[in-house]
N, C-alpha and C positions, 0 to 999 in steps of 0.2 A: 503494500499500500504505498502510494505516494506520501509523504510529509508536508504539512500545511506549511507556510513560511511563518515566522515567528510572527509577525505583524498580524497575519490572515487569523493566527489562532487566536491573538490576544484580542481582536476584534469580534470574533465569534463567540468568546467568553464573554465580553462585555454586552453583546446582545442579548445572551441567556439572562444574565443578571437585570436587562432592564425590566422596570416594573410593568405589569401590565395594562395596558390602557383599556379603562371600562367602556364597555358597550351599553351600560344601564343608563336607560331613561326614566328617571324615578317620577311616578303619577302617584303622589302620595296622598293618603286619604284625608278628606278635608275634615274629620273630627279634631278635637283638641287632646285625643286621649293616647299619653305614654304611659305604657303597663312599666310598673315600678319591678325589675329584677323580672321582666314578663308577667305572663298572664299564667299566675301560678297558683292562685287562693281557690279559683271555683273547683279545680279538678284535683287539687291536692298535691300538684306538681313541685318538686324542689325548686327553690329560688333560684333563678342564675340558671337554671337548667336548657337544655335545648327543646325538651319538651316544651317548658313554658315559654320559650321564644316562639316556637311553632304555633303555638295557642294565641298568641298576642298575633301572629302574623293571620292567622285563620280567621282572628274577630276583626281584622282590618283596622286595627289600632295603628294612629298614626305614626307613633313611635313605640320601641321597646327598649328599656334600659338595662344595663348589664354593667359588672365591676372588674375591672381588671389589675392583677396584681403581677408582679414578678418574683420567680423562685429564685431561690439560691444560685441553680445553674442557667439561670436567664431565660427560662420558660415562662411564657405569658399565660397565664391562666384566669378562669372567671370565676370568681367568687367575692361575697361581699366584706365577709369579716376578715380579721388578719391570721386567723387563725384557721384551719382546717384540719380537723379530726384530733384535735388538741395539739396539733404542729403548728409553727409559725411560718406562714407560706413564705417570705423574704429570706429565710434562713433554712430551708428546706427543698432538699432537691425533687423536682416531678416525680419520679419514680416510685420514690416514699409517699407522695400525696396521692398518687392515682391508685395505688394500692387499695384504697377503700374508695369505693362506688359512693355515688349518689343514694338517695333512698329509692329511687326509682330505676335503680339498676345501672345508670349512666356513669361513665367514668367523667371524674372531675375535666370539664372541658378545656382544652387549650383555647386560646384566641383564634387561631387559625381554624380550628375545627368549629367553632361559633361564628365566625365572620361566613364560612361556606353554607352553613347551614342557614344562617339569616338572607343569603343571596339567592336560594334556592326556590324558584318560584315567587318571588316577591318582589316588586316594584313599588310597593304602597305604604311600607313599615319601615321607617328609619331604625337605623339600628343606632341606638343612644350609649356612646361608649364611654364610661365613666374610668377615668384613669385615677386609682387610688392613690392618695400620697404616700410617700415612702415613709415608713418608720426608720429607716437607717440614715439618709441623708436627703437634703434637697438636691443634691447633684444627681443622685440615683433617680430619684423623681424624674428628674430631665433626660436620664438614659432611658426609663422606660417609654417616655413619650416619644423618642427618637424609634425605638423599636416597633412600639404600636404604629406609629404614623407610617414606616415604612413597611410593615406589612398590609397597613389597609391598602397603599397603594399597590403593591405587588398582587393582591388579589383582585384588585381592580373594584373595591369596594367604596371608594371615596364618594361616590355621588350618594350614597346611603348613610354615610356615617356623620353624627353629630357628637362631638367631642364634649364632656362634661367633666370638671374636677372641681374639687375644694381648696386645692393648689393653685393659687394665683399664677406662680412661675412657671407650671407645667402648660397652663394655659397659653401663656405668652410664648411658650417654646413651641407649641404645637402652630401657632400662628407663623411664628419665624418659619418653622419647618414647610409649611404650606400655607400661601397666603389666602388660598382658596376654601381653606377649611372653615366650618362651621363648627364654632365656639361658644359654649354657656357656661358662665362662672356660678359656683354653688354656695359659697358660705354666707353670703350675705352681707357682707360688710363693705363694699365697694357700691358708690352711687352708679347710676346710668353714666353721668357724664363722663367718669373715669373708665369705666370698662370701655366705652366708646374711643376714648384717647389711647388704649392701650389696644385697639383693634378687635376686642373679641365683641362676638354677635349678640349676646344675650345675656341675661340674668335670668338663673335658674334658683330660685331663692325658697325658703322654707316659709311655708303661708303665713307663720306668725309675722315674719319681716313685712312683709306686704300690708298686714293690718296696722301693724305700729308706724309705717310708713308710708301711707298710702299716695303719699307725692311722688315716690319713686314710681309709680305706675305711670301717671301722666308724662313725667320726665322721660321714663323709657319711650313711650311713645312719640315724644317730640323729636327724640334722639334717634329714631329706628332701631332701637334695640329690643330684641324679642323678649317676650315674657312668658316665663315659666314658672310655676310652683310645685312644692312637693313636701311631702307627701300625703295627698288629700283623699280624705275616703268618707267622709260625712258629705251627704247631699247638700246641706244648708252651706257648706264651703264651696262645694263644687259651682254650686247657683252663683254666690257671690264673684268667684273668679271669672266665671261666665260672662256675668252682668259687666264686669270691669275690662272686658274685651283680651282677658288671657289668650295668647297664641296655643300655648300647651297647659296641659294639667297632669303632673305625674300623680300616680295613683296604682292603691294595692287592689282596687276594685274597677277594673276598667268596664266589665258590663253596666255596673250602676252608671259611670260616668258617660258611656254611649246612650244610656238613654236618658239621663238627665240635658246632655246636649242635643238631642235628636227633638226632646221636647220643646226646648227653647229655640231651635231650628223652625220648628213648626208653628210657633205661635208670632214669629216675625213675618211668615208667608201672608 
């Protein structure tokens, strides 16, 4: 077999490493419903499982939220708490974590597997990707952001993904890595004006923040900052947010929020 010249071989290797160009043209559901850790509650699925993600997609929620940590051996995994099966995720290798399955028998999902499942037969449900702040260091958190953004682009998932985090530096890092990324900050301590100045697209704060500082709602609208609130499970709170024109509402009760939002939409006709 004839050997390729070195420059041709390097070119070929570079092309293999090129991120996949997405062919997805999202048609996101018009409802405001973001299923918190997937639509898990009604069917008793594990939170952050692929089953709960698939159920959110089946319900046609406009988004399904999930949480990302990095293991000691740099694997990206989906889980909410810093510990899994009494093991600290950031200081444990993936093969130790995956030894114990989720309650429905699924293995602890990797980000790659989770994103692939979320892209399958789905153009209507955003993949709302929360990068958990590292408990080891801020620099590690930024490194996690780099790995996450790289994988999202490698899989061609960028048009479907919204990035969220409680760590403001992680959000700024995502924006630095991908100017077209959609980002929303979670911690509730930044005004819409400051978020806009730093290039972040939305504020996704606990409901109580907006109750205490309702002026931020109007300010966000004036500054074209997306409004989201979490975790909203009571009908009265859902109605208040809808009445105040929130773009998204994150909930453990997606079925209930679907009903409330549909009722309000019908009244406006």
